[in-house]
N, C-alpha and C positions, 0 to 999 in steps of 0.2 A: 754774398755769394759764398757758396761752398766749393771745395776742390772739384767735386763731381761736375759742376757747371762748366768747368774748363775742358772736360774730357771730350775730345773731338770725335770719338766713336760712340758717344752716348746718343741714343735715339730719344727724342722728346715729342715727336708727333703722335697723333692718335693711332692706335693699332687697328689695322684692318680686321674686319670680322672673321674672314677666313683664316687669317694668321692666328687670331685668338683661339678659334675652334681647334686648329691643329696643335697649338701649344697645350691646350687643355687635354686633348686626346693623348699626346705624348706624356704628359705629366701623369695621367691616370695609369698609363702603361708602365711607367717607371715605378710608381707607387705600389702597383700590384705585384712587382717582382723584386723589390728592394731587399726583402728578407732573404733572397737567394745569394746576396753578395757575401762571399766567404773569403776572398783574397784580402791581403793586407790593404787597408783603406786609410787615405789621408784626405780629410775634408777641410778645406780652407774657405773662409767666408768673411767678407766685410760686415761688421756688425751694424753699420750705418747704411747698408745697401737698400736703395729705394726701388730696385727693379725685382729682386728676388728676396723674399723674407728669409732672414737667417734661421727662422724656425724650420725651413725646409731642409737645411743642412743638418740641423739637430735631429730632425726626423730620420734622414738618411743615416746618420751616425747611430742613432738608437735602434733603428730597425734592422740594419745589416747584421747578419749572424757571424761576421768575422770576429775572430778572437784577438786580432791585431788591428785595432782602429784608433785613429787619433782625430779629434775635432779641435780646430784652432780658429777662434774668432778674433778679428782685428778690430779693436774698439772704434777707431775712426775711419775704418776702411769702407769703401763703397763697392759698387758692383764689379769693377775690373781692378782687382787688387794688384795686378802686375802692369797696369797701364793707366796713366792719368792720375797716379797718386804721388805723394811726396817721395823723393828718392830714398829717404830713410825707411819708409814703410815698405816700399818695393824691395829694398835690400833685406829687410827683416823677413819678408815672405819667401824670397829666394833662399835665404839662409835656412829657414825652417824646412823648406822642401829638401834642400841638399842634405841637411842634418838627418831628416827622417829617412831619406834613401840610403845614406851612408850607414846608418844604424842597422839597416836590414841587409846590407850587402857584405859578402865575405871578401875580405881584403887579402890580396895575395902577397 
């Protein structure tokens, strides 16, 4: 068993057809507009994610026109990198988020 098997919010049943269609439509809409993303961008993704391919995050990172963007992949991380992961991995993700935000905020 892998850590993701213990995640209580993980959905393992078959997806309903209507849900799949709506997800596909939403994905196409996002893909068609991702190049418009110009604000600072932090993309975090579990490299072992079995729900969403990490290549989707790479696509977002590469396609966004933002001049300030960061992509961070967590080698053994799954889909919910802030839930159902080992404490040290969750702490690393939280640390990365706080560090990224702090580096972009003016301190008084």
